C-alpha positions as CSV (number, residue, x, y, z in Angstrom):
1,M,-0.1,0.0,-0.2
2,I,1.0,3.8,-0.8
3,P,2.3,5.2,2.7
4,S,-0.8,7.2,3.8
5,Q,1.5,10.3,5.0
6,L,2.6,10.6,1.5
7,L,-0.8,11.0,0.1
8,A,-1.4,13.4,3.1
9,Q,1.3,15.4,2.4
10,N,0.1,18.8,0.7
11,I,3.0,21.3,-0.3
12,S,0.4,23.6,-1.9
13,Q,0.0,25.9,0.8
14,K,3.6,26.6,1.6
15,P,4.1,29.4,-0.7
16,I,0.7,31.2,0.5
17,Q,2.5,30.8,4.2
18,R,5.8,32.1,3.1
19,H,4.1,35.2,1.4
20,K,2.0,35.5,4.8
21,I,5.2,35.5,6.9
22,S,6.9,38.1,4.5
23,I,4.1,40.2,4.9
24,G,4.2,40.2,8.5
25,K,8.0,41.0,8.5
26,L,7.0,43.7,5.9
27,R,4.4,45.5,8.2
28,K,7.0,45.2,10.8
29,E,9.6,47.2,8.7
30,I,6.8,49.3,7.4
31,E,5.7,50.5,11.1
32,R,9.2,51.0,11.8
33,H,9.7,53.2,8.9
34,Q,6.5,54.8,9.4
35,G,7.7,55.8,12.7
36,K,11.3,57.0,11.1
37,V,9.3,59.4,8.9
38,V,7.2,60.6,11.6
39,Q,10.5,61.2,13.5
40,S,12.0,63.0,10.8
41,N,9.2,65.2,10.5
42,K,9.2,66.3,13.9
43,Q,13.2,66.8,13.6
44,E,12.6,68.9,10.4
45,K,10.1,70.8,12.1
46,T,12.4,71.7,14.8
47,I,15.1,72.6,12.8
48,L,13.0,75.0,10.8
49,E,11.6,76.5,13.6
50,E,15.1,76.7,14.7
51,L,16.3,78.3,11.3
52,E,13.3,80.7,11.7
53,D,14.6,81.8,14.9
54,I,18.1,82.2,13.6
55,D,17.0,84.1,10.6
56,V,15.3,86.6,12.8
57,R,18.3,87.3,15.0
58,L,20.7,87.5,12.0
59,E,18.2,90.0,10.5
60,Q,18.5,91.9,13.8
61,Q,22.2,91.8,13.8
62,L,22.6,93.2,10.2
63,E,20.3,96.0,11.1
64,K,22.3,96.4,14.4
65,I,25.9,96.2,12.1
66,A,24.1,98.8,9.6
67,S,23.3,101.2,12.7
68,I,26.7,100.9,14.2
69,E,28.4,101.3,10.5
70,Q,26.1,104.3,10.3
71,Q,27.4,105.7,13.4
72,V,31.0,105.1,12.6
73,A,30.7,107.0,9.0
74,E,28.8,110.0,11.3
75,Q,31.9,110.0,13.6
76,D,34.1,110.0,10.6
77,E,32.0,113.1,9.1
78,L,32.5,114.9,12.2
79,I,36.4,114.0,12.9
80,E,36.9,115.0,9.3
81,A,34.9,118.5,9.9
82,R,37.1,118.9,13.0
83,Q,40.3,118.3,11.1
84,Q,39.1,120.8,8.5
85,E,38.7,123.0,11.4
86,I,42.0,122.6,12.5
87,I,43.4,123.2,9.3
88,A,41.3,126.3,8.8
89,I,42.6,127.1,12.2
90,D,46.2,126.6,11.4
91,E,46.1,128.5,8.3
92,E,44.6,131.5,10.0
93,K,46.8,131.2,12.7
94,S,49.8,131.2,10.4
95,A,48.8,134.4,8.8
96,L,48.4,136.1,12.0
97,Q,51.5,134.9,12.8
98,A,53.2,136.3,9.8
99,H,51.3,139.7,10.5
100,L,52.5,139.7,14.1
101,T,55.8,139.2,13.1
102,N,55.8,142.1,10.8
103,R,54.3,144.2,13.2
104,L,56.7,143.1,16.2
105,R,59.9,143.8,13.7
106,S,58.3,147.1,12.7
107,F,57.9,148.1,16.6
108,Y,61.3,146.6,17.0
109,F,62.9,149.1,14.4
110,M,60.8,152.3,16.1
111,G,61.8,151.5,19.5
112,K,60.4,153.2,22.5
113,T,59.9,156.9,22.6
114,N,63.0,158.6,24.2
115,F,64.6,162.2,24.3
116,L,66.4,161.7,21.1
117,K,63.4,160.5,19.0
118,V,61.4,163.2,20.4
119,T,64.5,165.6,19.5
120,F,64.8,164.3,16.1
121,S,61.3,163.3,15.1
122,Q,58.9,165.6,13.1
123,K,56.3,164.7,15.2
124,N,55.7,166.6,18.7
125,L,55.9,164.6,22.0
126,P,52.0,164.1,22.5
127,D,51.8,162.4,19.0
128,L,54.6,160.2,19.5
129,L,53.3,158.8,22.8
130,L,50.0,158.5,21.3
131,F,51.5,156.4,18.6
132,D,53.8,154.2,21.0
133,D,50.4,153.7,22.9
134,A,48.4,153.0,19.8
135,F,51.0,150.4,18.3
136,H,51.1,148.7,22.0
137,N,47.5,148.3,21.9
138,L,47.6,146.7,18.3
139,L,50.4,144.4,19.9
140,M,48.3,143.2,22.5
141,Y,45.2,142.8,20.6
142,D,47.0,140.8,18.2
143,R,48.6,138.4,21.1
144,E,44.8,137.9,22.2
145,V,43.6,136.9,18.9
146,F,46.5,134.7,18.5
147,E,45.6,133.3,22.2
148,A,41.9,132.8,21.0
149,Y,43.1,130.8,17.8
150,R,45.1,128.6,20.0
151,E,42.3,128.3,22.3
152,K,39.6,127.6,19.8
153,K,42.3,125.0,18.3
154,N,42.9,123.1,21.5
155,Q,38.8,122.8,21.8
156,I,38.8,121.6,18.1
157,Q,41.2,119.1,19.0
158,V,39.5,117.9,22.1
159,A,36.3,117.8,20.2
160,K,38.3,115.4,17.4
161,Q,39.9,113.3,20.2
162,V,36.3,112.8,21.7
163,H,35.0,111.7,18.2
164,E,37.7,109.6,17.5
165,L,37.4,107.8,21.1
166,E,33.5,107.4,20.0
167,K,34.7,105.9,16.7
168,S,36.7,103.5,18.4
169,V,34.1,102.5,21.0
170,K,31.6,101.9,17.8
171,M,34.5,99.9,16.2
172,D,34.6,97.7,18.7
173,F,30.5,97.3,18.9
174,L,30.9,96.5,15.2
175,H,33.5,94.1,15.4
176,Q,31.4,92.2,18.4
177,A,28.4,92.6,16.0
178,E,30.1,91.0,13.2
179,E,31.6,88.2,15.4
180,E,28.0,87.6,16.8
181,K,26.7,87.6,12.8
182,K,29.7,85.1,12.1
183,A,28.8,82.9,15.0
184,L,24.9,82.9,13.8
185,D,26.0,82.2,10.1
186,Y,28.0,79.4,11.5
187,I,25.0,77.8,13.4
188,A,22.5,78.5,10.4
189,A,24.8,76.5,8.3
190,E,25.3,73.6,10.4
191,K,21.2,74.0,11.1
192,N,20.9,74.0,7.1
193,A,23.1,70.8,6.7
194,L,21.4,68.7,9.4
195,L,18.2,70.0,7.9
196,K,19.6,68.6,4.3
197,Q,20.8,65.5,6.1
198,T,17.3,65.1,7.7
199,K,15.5,65.6,4.5
200,N,17.6,63.0,2.8
201,Q,16.9,60.3,5.5
202,K,13.4,61.3,5.3
203,S,13.2,60.8,1.6
204,L,15.0,57.6,2.2
205,Y,12.9,56.5,4.8
206,A,9.7,57.6,2.5
207,Q,11.3,55.8,-0.4
208,A,11.9,52.7,1.4
209,L,8.4,52.9,3.1
210,K,6.9,53.3,-0.3
211,E,8.7,50.3,-1.7
212,M,7.8,48.0,1.0
213,Q,4.2,49.2,1.0
214,K,4.3,48.3,-2.7
215,A,5.9,45.0,-1.7
216,E,3.2,44.5,0.7
217,G,0.7,45.2,-1.9
218,D,2.3,42.7,-4.2
219,L,2.4,39.9,-1.8
220,T,-1.0,40.4,-0.8
221,S,-2.1,40.3,-4.6
222,T,0.0,37.5,-5.0
223,I,-1.7,35.5,-2.0
224,I,-5.0,36.3,-3.3
225,Q,-4.0,35.3,-6.6
226,L,-2.6,32.1,-5.2
227,K,-5.6,31.7,-3.1
228,K,-7.9,32.0,-6.2
229,N,-5.5,29.5,-8.6
230,Q,-5.6,27.1,-5.3
231,E,-9.4,27.4,-5.2
232,K,-9.8,27.3,-9.0
233,L,-7.5,24.2,-8.9
234,N,-9.3,22.5,-5.9
235,K,-12.9,23.2,-7.3
236,G,-11.9,22.6,-11.1
237,F,-10.7,19.1,-9.9
238,L,-13.6,18.5,-7.9
239,N,-16.0,20.0,-10.4
240,S,-14.5,17.5,-13.2
241,K,-15.8,14.5,-11.7
242,G,-17.1,12.1,-14.7
243,K,-15.1,14.5,-16.9
244,L,-11.6,13.7,-16.9
245,P,-9.3,12.5,-19.7
246,A,-8.0,8.8,-19.6
247,P,-4.3,8.8,-18.6
248,V,-3.6,6.4,-21.1
249,K,-4.7,4.7,-24.3
250,G,-5.5,1.0,-23.5
251,T,-7.9,-1.4,-22.5
252,L,-9.4,-1.9,-18.8
253,Q,-7.7,-4.6,-17.2
254,S,-9.0,-4.7,-13.5
255,V,-11.3,-2.6,-11.7
256,F,-11.7,-0.7,-8.6
257,Q,-12.1,-3.4,-5.5
258,P,-11.0,-1.6,-2.3
259,D,-10.9,-3.4,1.1
260,G,-9.1,-6.3,-0.1
261,T,-12.4,-7.9,-1.9
262,G,-10.6,-7.9,-5.1
263,T,-7.9,-10.6,-6.4
264,S,-5.2,-8.0,-7.2
265,P,-3.2,-6.5,-4.6
266,L,-3.5,-3.4,-6.5
267,S,-7.2,-3.2,-6.1
268,N,-7.5,0.6,-4.8
269,G,-7.2,1.9,-8.5
270,I,-7.4,0.3,-12.1
271,T,-5.2,-1.4,-14.3
272,I,-5.2,-0.3,-17.9
273,K,-3.3,-2.7,-20.5
274,T,-1.4,-0.5,-23.1
275,V,1.4,-1.4,-25.7
276,D,4.9,-0.8,-24.7
277,G,6.2,2.9,-25.3
278,A,2.4,4.2,-25.0
279,K,2.4,8.0,-23.6
280,V,0.9,8.6,-20.0
281,H,-0.8,11.8,-19.3
282,A,-1.9,13.9,-16.1
283,V,-5.5,13.8,-16.3
284,Y,-5.8,17.5,-14.4
285,D,-3.5,20.3,-13.3
286,G,-1.4,19.8,-10.3
287,K,2.2,19.4,-8.5
288,V,4.2,16.5,-8.2
289,I,4.8,15.5,-4.8
290,Y,6.5,12.1,-5.6
291,A,8.2,10.7,-8.5
292,G,10.2,7.7,-8.3
293,Y,10.6,3.9,-7.4
294,M,8.0,2.7,-4.8
295,K,8.2,-1.0,-3.5
296,G,5.1,-2.8,-4.8
297,F,4.5,-0.1,-7.4
298,G,7.3,0.3,-9.4
299,K,8.1,3.7,-10.9
300,T,5.4,5.8,-9.3
301,I,4.2,9.4,-9.9
302,I,2.0,11.3,-7.4
303,I,0.4,14.5,-8.3
304,D,-1.4,16.6,-5.7
305,H,-4.6,18.4,-7.3
306,G,-5.4,19.9,-4.4
307,R,-8.2,19.7,-1.2
308,Q,-6.0,16.4,-0.7
309,Y,-7.1,15.0,-4.0
310,Y,-4.5,13.1,-5.6
311,T,-4.0,10.6,-8.5
312,V,-1.4,8.0,-8.5
313,T,0.0,6.3,-11.5
314,A,2.3,3.4,-11.2
315,R,4.0,0.3,-13.0
316,L,5.7,2.8,-15.6
317,D,8.6,2.5,-17.8
318,S,9.8,5.9,-17.5
319,I,9.0,9.0,-15.6
320,L,9.1,12.4,-17.4
321,S,8.6,14.5,-14.3
322,Q,10.2,15.5,-11.2
323,K,9.1,16.0,-7.7
324,G,7.9,19.8,-7.4
325,A,7.0,20.2,-10.9
326,K,3.7,21.9,-11.9
327,I,1.8,19.8,-14.0
328,K,-1.0,20.6,-16.5
329,S,-3.8,18.6,-17.6
330,K,-3.2,15.9,-20.7
331,Q,0.9,17.0,-20.1
332,M,3.0,13.8,-20.9
333,I,4.3,12.5,-17.6
334,G,5.8,9.0,-18.4
335,T,5.6,6.0,-20.8
336,T,4.7,2.2,-20.1
337,G,6.7,-0.7,-20.9
338,D,7.3,-4.4,-20.3
339,I,7.9,-5.0,-16.8
340,A,5.8,-8.0,-16.3
341,T,8.5,-10.0,-14.8
342,L,8.4,-7.9,-11.7
343,F,4.7,-6.5,-11.6
344,G,2.7,-7.8,-14.2
345,R,1.3,-6.2,-17.2
346,G,-0.7,-3.1,-17.3
347,M,-0.3,0.6,-15.9
348,Y,-1.8,1.1,-12.5
349,F,-4.2,4.2,-12.0
350,E,-6.0,5.4,-8.8
351,I,-7.4,8.6,-7.3
352,R,-7.6,9.2,-3.6
353,H,-9.1,12.0,-1.3
354,G,-6.5,12.0,1.5
355,S,-5.7,8.3,2.5
356,I,-9.3,7.4,1.2
357,P,-9.1,5.6,-2.4
358,E,-12.2,6.6,-4.9
359,D,-13.5,4.8,-8.0
360,P,-11.4,6.2,-11.0
361,L,-14.2,5.2,-13.2
362,R,-16.5,7.6,-11.4
363,W,-14.0,10.5,-12.5
364,L,-12.9,9.5,-16.1
365,Q,-15.6,10.4,-18.5
366,P,-17.8,8.0,-19.7
367,D,-17.1,5.2,-21.9
368,T,-13.5,5.7,-21.8
369,F,-12.7,2.2,-21.8
370,P,-15.2,0.3,-24.0
371,Q,-16.0,-3.3,-23.3
């Protein structure tokens, strides 16, 4: 007898189970990548908010730098104005100094009013004394003017120094503001680089997520199609009862006699007498779950047609298929030959539902083997 565990083996569900396992793994990865995408979105939002704050601070810093630069420029203008005033004072002072020098030289040559000067002068004494006082007063006036110019220059120089000091302070502020701007620029550059990296990662996560979702969809479609195919295969064989073609051309040699009521040890199926080299075909679509030598049956092929329906074709001379192969209806699976010395003549064929044999003649087309 053919071992019942061999017939009960049904490997048609394995692809579906493998796909379901794959879908389970994919869904876990999808969930993990969805979390990464959400995390990347949060990180991107945080970085954008930080960049927005930095942009505001940079704008304020630029305004501060512009204001300080304007103040420095104003100080430069004031310093330049003071410098021009100093130059003008120096020019006026130089002219005054030349005038004063000439006047002192004249006073020196005239000398003081004395007896000899009065005696030999054409002018009288009162006129000479009046001239002498006037000249002396002019000298004193020039001296006061000169001192006034000097005081004014000192004041302008002090004002210029004050402006220069203020400019120095403003330049320090400007340098500090520019350093702060550089620091903000550096932080902004780092944040932009991090934002770019985050966007790239987010893009990769999103792409991977998209691909995994597509793979999940493809696997789901595959499972649905496999189930449809399996259902079609299962129902197809069941609905083909009484419509199956003969596995080989020949004449009926023995009929179905289960439970040991028949005279042949192979009474769970039928025996078909054929010519040597006759072509043996599958009666329906299925998958080969056994192809090889089996004690008591010779060279045997067992095909799974779904829903635990199997066909067993034995006592073959050659096998043209192998385990795991998908078989189509009427596909050639072997040939017959003269093996009478071991098993007697005729090819053996049976149909089983699980481990329970059924009469093949009820499954084959009517008048397949005319009497």
